[in-house]
N, C-alpha and C positions, 0 to 999 in steps of 0.2 A: 214495180220497183225492185231492184236487186237487193239482196240482203248483204250483210257485212262480208261474209265469206266470198260471195260472188264478186263483190267489188274488189277485194284484194286479189282474187284470181285474175280479174280483168286487168289490173295493174301489171300483172306479170306478162301479159301478152305483148306489152311494149318493150320487153327486155330481151329481144332476140340476141343482142350481143352478149348479154349476161348468160343466157342459156347456152351459148356456144362455149363460154368459159367454163360453165358447169360441167361439161363433159370431159374437161381436162383434169389431170391430177397435178396440182401445183407443186412447185419445188418445195423441198422440205425445210426451207428457211423460215424460221419462226420470228415473230416480232419480239423485241426485248421486253422483259417484264416491266420496266419503266421506260416509257417512250421518251427518248432524249433528243430526237431530231428537231431541227429548227425549220422554219418555213423556207421553201414551200413544203408543207407536210404531205406525205404520201401514204396511200393505203397499201400495206404490205400484202403479198400473196398469201393465200391460205396454204397450209401444209397438207391439205386433204381436199378431195373433191366435194362438191355440194351435196352429193347423195350419200357420202360416206358416214354421215352421222345418223342415218336412218336405222331403226325406226324411231329413235328418240326425237330427232329433229328432221323433218322432211326436206326433200330437195328444193321444193318451190319456196319454202320459207327461207332457206339459206340463200337462194338466188336473190330474193327481194331484200332480205336483211343485209347481206353483204354488199350486193350490187347496187342497191338503191339507198337504203338508210345510212349505212356506214359511209358509203361513197359521198353521200350528201353532206355529212358532217365534215368530211375532209375538205370538200369544195368550199363550203361556207366558212370554215375556219380560216382557210387561206385568204378568202375575201375579207374577213373581219380583221385580220392582223396586218394586211397590206398597208404599207405606208405609216405604220405605227411602231412604237418602241417594242411591241410584242413580237414583231417580225424577227428580232434578233435574239429572242429568248427561247430556251428549250421548252418543250411542252410541259415537262415536269415542273420547271420553275414557274411557268405561267399558272399552273394549277395550285401551287403552294401559296400563291398570293392572289387567288382568284377573286377575292372580295373587292379588289381594286379594279378589276377588269370589267369591260362592258358585258352586258348580258349575252350578246352574240358569241363572244369568246368563251364565256362560261359554259354555255349550252353546247357549242360545237367542239370546243376543246375537250370537255368532259365526254362528249359523244365519241370522239376519235379515240381518246385514251381507253375508255371503258370497253369499246368494241375490240380494239387491238388486244386488250387483256383477255376478253371473253373468248375470242377465237383460239387463242393458244392454250387456254385452260381446259379445253376439250380436245379429244382425239378419238378416232374409231378404235374399238377393241380395248378400251381402257375401263375405268370404273372399278367397282369392287371396293374393298377396304384399303385404307392407306397402310403403308409399312414404314419401318425405320423411324427416323427423327420426327416425321409428320405424325405418325401414329402415337409416338411417345408424347409429343406436345399436346395433341388432342386429348389423350387420356388424362394427362396431368391437369389440363384446364377444365375439361367437361366431364371427366369420369369414364366416358366411353365414346366410341365413334357414333353409336346409336343416339346418344344424348346430343352430340353435335348436330347430327342430321335433324333431330327434332327441333332444336333451336333455330337452325338455318332455314328449315322448311317453314317455320312459323314467321320468321322475319320476311321471307319471300312472299308468303301467302297473305300477310297482313299489311304489306306496303300498299297504301291507298293510291289508286290511280297508277301512274307510270313511275318506274324507278328500278332500283337494283338492290340485291341482298349481298352481303359481303362477310367473309371471314378475314379479320384484320389482325396483324401482328404489331404490337407496340410495346417496347421495353420488356420483352420476354413474356408478354401476356397475349393470349388470343381472345378476341371478342367478336361476337356476331352482331351485325348491325345492318341497317338499310338506309338508303338515301333516295331522295326524290329525283325525278327527271333524269338528267345526265350528271348529277353530282357524284362525287366519290370521296373516300376517306383521306385522300391526299390533299384535298382542298382545305384551306384555312377556315372555311365556313361550315365544315362538317361537324356534326355533333360528336361523333366518335372519329378520332383521327388515328392514322397509322398507315402501315403498308398492306394493301390488299394481297392476300395470298390465294383467295378463292372468291369467285363472284358469279352471279347469275343475273341476266337481263330479264326483268319481268314486265317490260312494256308489252302491250298486246301484240305488236307486230312480231315479237319473238316467238309466239306460240299459237296465235289465233287460227291460222289456217288449218292446223291439225287438231288442236285441242279445244277450239272455240273458247268458251268461258271457263274451262276446267284448268285453271292455273295450277292447282295442286297436282294434277296428273303430269303436267309438264315439268314441274319442279322435281317430282319423284323420278321421272325418266332421265333428268339431267345427271343424276348420280351414276348412271351407266356410262357416262362419257367423261367423267372427271379424269384429267391427266395428272395423276398424283406425282409423277416425276417433275412436272412443271410447278406444282404446288410446293414441292420440296425445295426447288430452286428459289422460289419467292421467299420461303421461310428462311433459307440460308442468307439471302440478301438482306432480309429485315434485321437479322442479328448483327 
């Protein structure tokens, strides 16, 4: 019987088309911070190649995560909204009243938004400490960047099962929180609401091939990829 890692690797063998895409460097067009498009929803190209986030996130994980998981959310979301009033609404508007939506739209709509956000919040050659307005906001709210990292890492590490950890801006205040499954702070059902300016996927498929059960190591490595320029754009939009 194959173990979990072997099973996930076997899944990748069927992604020949994805592997071909992985060798390309995608156009530098990034998804908007708030996904405003209406159905049919589309998966935007990455602004980097699948191997470009190594060693923090390995190529095979990116191939499966982007090419299978995110693509699946987009496909299922389009199927869920087809022929319904949600077909005419923007994704952001759908999320803001998600408590009224069917479960399939909640799960797949959140999955599409969250992953679109996640891909753009990372970039090769980034990381380090934030500067400018983001650094000032973090220091004003948490006391230091190191304190923010401590709270964010705890939120990511203690999220039971599958979910996300977030840094959220709301009415001039920054808050660290986490959500289950594919929920996010834009949703009206979220315990902490606001505009996400930073987020990390802590579903096992986001890290298990490389880190196995060591989620903390994955979260630590994530800081080497944070695109603080994009975080600054989200913070500005939130204001």
